[in-house]
Backbone bond lengths (Angstrom), bond angles and torsions (degrees), N, CA, C in turn:
res aa  C-N    CA-C-N  psi(-1)  N-CA   C-N-CA  omega(-1)  CA-C   N-CA-C  phi
1 X - - - 1.443 - - 1.521 111.97 -
2 X 1.324 118.12 -42.52 1.474 122.20 -179.27 1.521 111.78 -63.67
3 X 1.351 115.82 -37.32 1.436 119.92 -179.12 1.540 111.02 -67.38
4 X 1.312 116.05 -40.83 1.467 120.45 178.50 1.510 111.31 -63.77
5 X 1.325 116.71 -40.05 1.457 121.65 179.39 1.531 110.16 -64.03
6 X 1.304 117.11 -42.73 1.466 120.93 178.34 1.548 111.18 -65.55
7 X 1.324 116.67 -38.85 1.466 120.27 178.00 1.546 109.14 -63.81
8 X 1.310 117.49 -43.63 1.453 120.41 179.06 1.535 111.45 -63.06
9 X 1.360 114.95 -44.94 1.464 119.96 177.51 1.544 111.39 -60.96
10 X 1.319 116.93 -39.78 1.446 122.39 179.90 1.527 110.41 -64.93
11 X 1.351 116.57 -45.61 1.484 118.93 178.81 1.509 111.85 -63.88
12 X 1.298 118.34 -44.75 1.464 121.38 -179.19 1.528 109.72 -62.13
13 X 1.340 117.28 -44.62 1.472 120.41 -179.95 1.517 110.53 -65.75
14 X 1.329 118.38 -39.99 1.441 121.81 -179.40 1.549 112.09 -66.18
15 X 1.317 116.03 -44.61 1.467 121.53 178.49 1.542 109.61 -63.43
16 X 1.320 115.72 -43.60 1.449 121.70 179.63 1.543 109.93 -63.37
17 X 1.335 116.80 -37.64 1.461 120.30 179.56 1.529 110.73 -66.01
18 X 1.347 116.45 -41.87 1.451 118.39 179.83 1.550 111.23 -66.71
19 X 1.336 114.99 -40.16 1.486 117.96 179.37 1.539 111.11 -63.70
20 X 1.328 116.40 -44.79 1.473 118.69 -179.71 1.517 110.84 -68.12
21 X 1.347 117.31 -32.56 1.476 119.54 -177.32 1.509 111.72 -64.77
22 X 1.318 120.16 -25.17 1.458 120.67 -179.57 1.527 113.29 -91.81
23 X 1.311 117.21 -4.70 1.452 121.42 179.01 1.538 107.76 -90.93
24 X 1.344 115.87 171.58 1.483 119.10 176.16 1.541 112.68 -64.59
25 X 1.318 116.76 -17.27 1.479 121.25 -179.55 1.516 111.19 -93.01
26 X 1.339 117.05 40.17 1.460 120.86 -173.11 1.535 112.63 -64.10
27 X 1.302 117.85 -24.15 1.453 119.22 178.98 1.531 112.08 -65.79
28 X 1.328 117.10 -25.36 1.436 120.56 179.77 1.534 112.57 -77.29
29 X 1.310 117.44 -8.29 1.449 119.77 -178.13 1.525 113.50 -75.05
30 X 1.300 116.49 -6.93 1.440 120.67 -179.00 1.526 110.69 -66.44
31 X 1.310 117.70 -33.56 1.472 120.90 -179.45 1.527 111.05 -66.22
32 X 1.326 119.83 -53.98 1.493 117.79 175.86 1.500 114.43 -63.47
33 X 1.325 118.19 -29.08 1.471 120.62 175.17 1.515 109.85 -61.02
34 X 1.320 116.30 -46.89 1.458 121.88 -179.96 1.513 110.60 -61.77
35 X 1.343 116.55 -45.32 1.464 120.30 -179.88 1.502 111.91 -62.40
36 X 1.335 116.63 -42.35 1.475 120.14 -179.57 1.535 110.02 -68.46
37 X 1.332 116.96 -38.48 1.440 119.73 179.35 1.532 111.80 -63.49
38 X 1.312 115.84 -44.92 1.477 120.50 178.50 1.526 110.00 -64.18
39 X 1.328 116.98 -41.07 1.482 119.76 177.54 1.543 109.99 -63.71
40 X 1.342 117.72 -38.17 1.434 120.98 177.48 1.525 111.92 -63.84
41 X 1.333 115.78 -42.04 1.446 119.67 177.77 1.537 112.52 -64.17
42 X 1.339 114.87 -39.62 1.496 119.17 176.69 1.520 111.25 -62.74
43 X 1.337 115.86 -39.83 1.470 119.21 179.21 1.516 110.20 -66.27
44 X 1.343 117.72 -38.04 1.464 120.58 178.52 1.518 109.69 -62.34
45 X 1.311 117.78 -45.64 1.461 121.52 -178.70 1.544 110.42 -65.19
46 X 1.328 116.05 -43.00 1.467 119.90 -179.57 1.501 111.25 -66.35
47 X 1.327 118.05 -38.64 1.489 119.95 -178.98 1.513 110.97 -72.69
48 X 1.336 117.63 -30.16 1.488 119.42 175.13 1.502 110.53 -69.32
49 X 1.306 114.91 -35.19 1.449 120.99 179.61 1.567 111.15 -67.34
50 X 1.337 116.14 -37.50 1.435 122.23 -178.07 1.539 112.07 -92.75
51 X 1.340 117.19 -5.40 1.469 122.99 -174.49 1.536 111.50 56.39
52 X 1.309 117.42 40.84 1.435 122.08 177.63 1.520 109.45 -119.66
53 X 1.305 115.63 146.77 1.470 119.40 179.76 1.504 108.67 -112.33
54 X 1.303 115.39 135.40 1.474 119.82 178.99 1.509 108.17 -127.89
55 X 1.318 116.24 140.65 1.472 123.53 175.97 1.508 110.48 -73.60
56 X 1.326 116.72 -21.02 1.455 120.00 -176.08 1.538 111.37 -60.58
57 X 1.299 117.35 -32.08 1.484 120.62 179.55 1.527 109.30 -61.01
58 X 1.307 115.74 -44.65 1.488 119.71 -179.00 1.542 111.00 -64.95
59 X 1.322 115.77 -40.10 1.473 119.30 -178.86 1.543 110.13 -67.83
60 X 1.297 116.39 -41.66 1.467 119.98 -179.62 1.528 109.75 -62.67
61 X 1.341 116.31 -48.64 1.455 120.14 -179.08 1.529 110.83 -66.35
62 X 1.306 118.97 -34.01 1.481 121.72 177.08 1.518 110.13 -63.05
63 X 1.321 117.65 -46.71 1.468 120.86 179.63 1.534 110.54 -66.69
64 X 1.341 117.81 -36.20 1.467 120.81 177.37 1.532 108.86 -63.34
65 X 1.326 118.29 -43.89 1.452 121.45 -179.74 1.529 110.08 -63.85
66 X 1.310 116.58 -42.46 1.498 120.23 179.18 1.517 110.34 -61.19
67 X 1.331 116.83 -48.43 1.453 121.14 -179.67 1.535 111.83 -63.38
68 X 1.319 115.28 -39.10 1.470 118.35 179.04 1.514 111.92 -67.97
69 X 1.316 116.85 -39.58 1.488 119.64 177.80 1.538 109.29 -64.93
70 X 1.322 118.36 -44.90 1.447 120.04 179.66 1.513 111.99 -61.58
71 X 1.333 116.95 -42.86 1.451 120.97 -178.70 1.535 110.91 -64.33
72 X 1.333 116.28 -44.86 1.473 118.53 -179.66 1.513 109.97 -66.94
73 X 1.333 118.12 -40.48 1.470 120.97 179.90 1.530 109.35 -60.88
74 X 1.329 117.32 -47.78 1.475 119.03 -177.67 1.517 111.84 -66.37
75 X 1.324 117.01 -35.18 1.486 118.38 -179.22 1.524 110.41 -72.39
76 X 1.319 118.34 -28.55 1.477 120.38 -177.78 1.520 111.51 -84.30
77 X 1.347 115.81 -46.66 1.468 119.78 -171.13 1.514 116.02 -98.76
78 X 1.317 117.44 -11.73 1.463 119.44 -177.87 1.532 108.32 -90.11
79 X 1.303 116.03 123.79 1.469 120.60 176.17 1.539 107.88 -120.55
80 X 1.283 116.02 132.63 1.448 118.60 177.16 1.499 109.02 -82.21
81 X 1.329 114.98 129.12 1.463 119.71 -178.63 1.520 109.33 -93.99
82 X 1.288 114.70 134.18 1.464 121.24 177.83 1.492 107.97 -98.05
83 X 1.325 116.31 130.51 1.460 121.33 -177.94 1.505 111.41 -71.70
84 X 1.312 114.36 -162.98 1.495 121.16 -178.44 1.523 107.11 -75.55
85 X 1.329 114.72 107.84 1.470 120.28 -178.02 1.522 112.15 -80.61
86 X 1.298 117.69 -18.01 1.468 119.19 178.67 1.526 112.44 -61.98
87 X 1.307 116.09 -40.73 1.485 120.06 178.03 1.513 110.05 -64.41
88 X 1.334 117.92 -40.98 1.467 120.79 179.86 1.521 110.63 -65.30
89 X 1.318 117.43 -41.44 1.462 121.01 178.35 1.518 111.34 -63.46
90 X 1.351 116.49 -41.23 1.439 121.08 -179.73 1.525 110.04 -65.50
91 X 1.344 116.32 -41.27 1.450 120.60 178.91 1.531 110.82 -64.04
92 X 1.337 117.64 -39.73 1.447 122.16 177.09 1.523 111.58 -61.13
93 X 1.328 116.08 -42.42 1.464 120.11 -179.89 1.531 110.56 -65.68
94 X 1.348 116.66 -40.99 1.473 121.65 177.66 1.523 109.92 -61.87
95 X 1.324 116.25 -44.58 1.454 118.97 178.65 1.520 112.68 -63.47
96 X 1.304 117.87 -36.44 1.433 121.95 177.66 1.531 110.72 -66.21
97 X 1.324 117.26 -42.60 1.458 121.49 178.34 1.544 111.06 -65.11
98 X 1.344 116.63 -40.53 1.447 120.53 178.92 1.542 110.94 -64.51
99 X 1.331 115.09 -37.48 1.463 120.39 178.99 1.525 110.04 -66.18
100 X 1.329 116.79 -41.74 1.444 119.53 178.70 1.533 112.24 -63.23
101 X 1.344 116.07 -40.39 1.463 120.58 177.97 1.489 111.86 -63.48
102 X 1.342 115.63 -42.24 1.456 118.87 179.42 1.543 111.81 -64.89
103 X 1.309 117.07 -37.68 1.462 120.56 178.53 1.514 110.77 -68.33
104 X 1.317 117.52 -34.86 1.485 120.67 -179.63 1.513 109.70 -69.67
105 X 1.342 118.77 -30.95 1.466 121.33 -177.69 1.517 112.42 -76.80
106 X 1.321 118.79 -17.93 1.457 120.49 -175.69 1.542 108.48 -78.93
107 X 1.383 113.29 132.84 1.452 119.22 176.71 1.535 108.07 -95.73
108 X 1.270 115.01 127.46 1.472 119.96 178.29 1.518 108.59 -99.63
109 X 1.301 115.81 126.44 1.463 119.72 177.57 1.528 108.93 -86.46
110 X 1.318 115.14 132.28 1.461 117.93 179.75 1.504 111.53 -86.98
111 X 1.334 118.63 -2.62 1.441 121.87 -177.03 1.530 113.80 -86.60
112 X 1.261 116.98 7.68 1.478 119.76 -175.77 1.460 111.88 -72.67
């Protein structure tokens, strides 16, 4: 029973790692990669103890390698491009001036 639970946990973590690795949040895929890798190692030790061979170990490690390669590739080659910041700075200055004008127009009653 324990071995099946670890296999299921390993598959879920490996699939989740591959899914997260292809999204823009690929840096977060390191956590499921680590969980799947540890689950794969546990399955290896348990199967050596029982002298049984399972294909699931190979599939889990294959998905871990795929997710790890995608994550490293995206972290090395993906650069976030910053748009034209001059327009944003100009808009911020205009908003600040508009806010100052609005505050100057407000009459504060001292009788409160």
